[in-house]
Structures are given as structure tokens and as C-alpha cells.
matplotlib code that plots the C-alpha trace (Angstrom):
import matplotlib.pyplot as plt

x = [102.6, 105.5, 109.0, 109.0, 110.8, 113.3, 114.1, 116.8, 115.8, 112.2, 110.3, 106.6, 104.1, 100.4, 99.6, 98.7, 97.2, 100.2, 101.3, 98.5, 101.0, 103.1, 99.8, 99.3, 95.3, 95.0, 91.1, 90.8, 93.5, 91.5, 87.9, 89.3, 91.0, 88.5, 86.0, 87.7, 89.9, 93.8, 96.7, 99.7, 102.6, 105.9, 108.6, 111.9, 114.3, 116.7, 114.3, 111.2, 109.5, 106.3, 106.9, 103.5, 100.3, 97.2, 94.3, 92.0, 88.5, 86.7, 83.0, 81.4, 83.1, 82.0, 82.6, 82.1, 81.4, 79.2, 77.4, 77.4, 78.3, 80.7, 78.8, 82.1, 81.1, 83.2, 86.4, 86.8, 89.2, 89.2, 92.0, 91.4, 94.0, 97.6, 99.8, 103.4, 104.9, 106.6, 110.3, 109.8, 108.4, 110.5, 111.6, 110.0, 108.6, 104.8, 105.8, 107.1, 104.2, 101.9, 103.2, 103.9, 99.9, 98.5, 100.7, 99.1, 95.7, 95.9, 97.7, 95.0, 92.0, 91.4, 90.6, 89.6, 91.1, 89.4, 89.9, 88.0, 90.3, 89.8, 90.4, 92.9, 94.8, 97.5, 100.0, 97.5, 96.1, 99.5, 100.6, 97.1, 98.0, 100.2, 98.0, 94.1, 91.7, 89.7, 86.0, 84.0, 83.9, 81.4, 80.6, 78.5, 76.9, 75.7, 73.6, 73.8, 72.7, 71.1, 72.4, 74.9, 73.5, 75.8, 76.1, 78.0, 77.8, 75.3, 77.5, 78.0, 80.6, 80.4, 80.2, 76.6, 76.4, 74.3, 73.5, 72.7, 75.2, 72.2, 72.2, 75.2, 73.7, 70.6, 72.8]
y = [68.5, 68.4, 68.0, 64.6, 61.7, 59.9, 56.2, 54.8, 51.6, 51.7, 52.1, 53.4, 53.1, 52.2, 48.7, 46.7, 43.3, 41.8, 42.7, 40.3, 37.6, 40.0, 40.5, 37.6, 37.7, 37.4, 37.3, 40.4, 41.9, 40.7, 41.6, 45.4, 46.2, 44.7, 47.1, 50.0, 50.8, 51.8, 50.4, 52.2, 50.4, 50.3, 48.0, 46.6, 47.2, 45.0, 41.6, 43.0, 42.6, 44.3, 46.7, 48.7, 49.5, 51.5, 51.6, 54.3, 54.2, 57.0, 55.8, 54.5, 53.1, 49.8, 50.2, 47.0, 47.0, 49.9, 48.2, 51.1, 53.0, 56.1, 58.5, 60.4, 63.5, 64.6, 65.3, 62.8, 60.1, 57.5, 56.1, 52.7, 49.4, 50.6, 48.5, 48.0, 44.8, 43.6, 43.8, 47.0, 49.1, 51.9, 53.0, 55.5, 54.2, 54.4, 58.4, 57.7, 56.1, 58.4, 61.2, 59.4, 58.7, 62.1, 64.1, 61.9, 62.4, 65.9, 66.4, 64.2, 66.4, 65.2, 67.9, 65.6, 62.8, 60.3, 58.0, 56.1, 55.1, 52.6, 54.7, 51.6, 52.0, 54.7, 54.1, 55.8, 58.0, 59.3, 59.4, 60.9, 64.1, 65.8, 65.2, 64.7, 66.9, 64.7, 65.3, 63.6, 60.2, 57.5, 54.8, 52.5, 49.3, 46.1, 43.5, 39.5, 39.5, 43.0, 46.0, 48.4, 51.2, 54.4, 57.0, 60.4, 60.8, 64.1, 66.9, 69.4, 68.7, 64.7, 62.5, 60.7, 57.2, 55.3, 51.6, 51.1, 51.8, 52.5, 56.1, 56.5, 56.2, 58.0, 61.6]
z = [130.6, 132.7, 131.2, 129.3, 130.8, 128.8, 129.9, 128.1, 126.5, 126.6, 123.6, 123.7, 121.4, 120.7, 121.0, 117.2, 116.8, 116.5, 120.1, 121.8, 122.4, 124.9, 127.5, 130.0, 129.0, 125.2, 124.9, 126.8, 124.8, 121.6, 123.5, 124.1, 121.1, 118.7, 120.8, 119.3, 122.7, 122.3, 124.2, 124.9, 126.0, 127.0, 125.5, 126.7, 123.8, 124.6, 125.3, 123.8, 127.1, 127.9, 130.6, 131.2, 129.1, 129.6, 128.3, 126.4, 125.5, 123.7, 124.0, 126.7, 129.6, 131.4, 135.6, 136.6, 140.3, 139.7, 136.7, 134.6, 131.8, 132.0, 129.4, 127.7, 126.0, 122.9, 123.8, 126.7, 126.8, 129.8, 130.8, 132.7, 133.5, 133.9, 135.1, 135.3, 135.8, 138.8, 137.5, 135.7, 138.4, 140.2, 137.4, 136.0, 133.2, 133.9, 134.1, 130.4, 129.3, 130.7, 128.9, 125.6, 125.9, 127.5, 124.6, 121.9, 123.2, 123.6, 119.9, 118.4, 120.0, 123.3, 125.9, 128.6, 130.2, 132.8, 135.3, 137.9, 140.7, 143.6, 146.8, 147.7, 144.8, 146.8, 143.5, 141.0, 143.5, 144.1, 140.5, 139.4, 141.6, 139.0, 135.7, 137.1, 139.3, 141.7, 140.4, 143.2, 144.8, 144.6, 147.5, 146.7, 148.5, 146.6, 148.7, 147.1, 143.8, 143.1, 141.8, 143.7, 145.5, 144.4, 147.3, 145.9, 142.4, 142.0, 142.0, 139.2, 136.8, 138.0, 134.7, 133.7, 135.0, 133.0, 133.3, 129.7, 126.8, 124.9, 126.6, 125.0, 121.1, 122.0, 122.5]

ax = plt.figure().add_subplot(projection="3d")
ax.plot(x, y, z, "-o")
ax.set_aspect("equal")
plt.show()
């Protein structure tokens, strides 16, 4: 891990159920939170405003556009839905929250952090270069009303993708 960035006036912590009102989509927050996903977030100390957040899942991670579950192995954590609210961008807050989250995961026994980043999400692709190693690329085609057809994703070391969550519990 690189040196810990410090951002004066920003508190980084794990979200609790009491933080639901900070999120624009409260129903989505509650759905994820009650499913056992964890949210790490930055809060502006002076105003109590949410500055950014990232979700972490340590079981099967659903990838909606692929209609598949990413089957995580023990010691793996899937980080998804990272967002810095527009008024707080370009201040290094994302790096501060990332450091806290990744350090927490490391300190609690996770040895691999996984992410699925869209090819057109340039800010996330740029930021991930410093912390993550690309393991592959998936392209997919979806004809109207049909399940997506995946191209790629079969190389050694590539994660297991399953169309059913039952594959997680069959292990």
C-alpha cells in the first residue's frame, strides 16, 4: 500500500444502518446492507455530508449486464459501485477512502481485492492501475430478450462466473 493520504475535514468509516439517509437511493442502500454487503464512505466533518462511498461484497457478486455471479473464493473481496459526489471530486477523497477500505480488508484477512470495471469508465481504470492488476477482459453481446453471450473470460486465473447463485452454496 502506498503512503496513507490525509484529507483534513474528511472522516472515513464503515457505514451503519443509521447512515441510510445520507444516500440518494435509500432502498438500494437497505437492500445491499441487509444482504450483508458493506459500505465504506467519506463524510465531510463540518457539514455531515456524504462525500463518497464504495461497496464491498465477500460472497457472490452479481454482475447485472452479464447476468452472472462472480464466485469469490475465501479471502477475496469484491469492491463495486464507487462514487465521489460531484462537489467533492478532485480533492483526493477517493484515495483516502480507498486506503481505509483496502487497509481494513487486509487487516481482517482478505488477501485479494477484485473489481469489475467497465471499459468506458476511464477514471476508475486510471485509479485501479495503482492498486489492482488486470486479469482479463470480457466482451459481451446481448440480443433483444436473450441472455448475454460472453466473449473472453476463459484464461487461467480468471474468476468463475455462474448464471446461478446456487454455485456459491454448492462449494
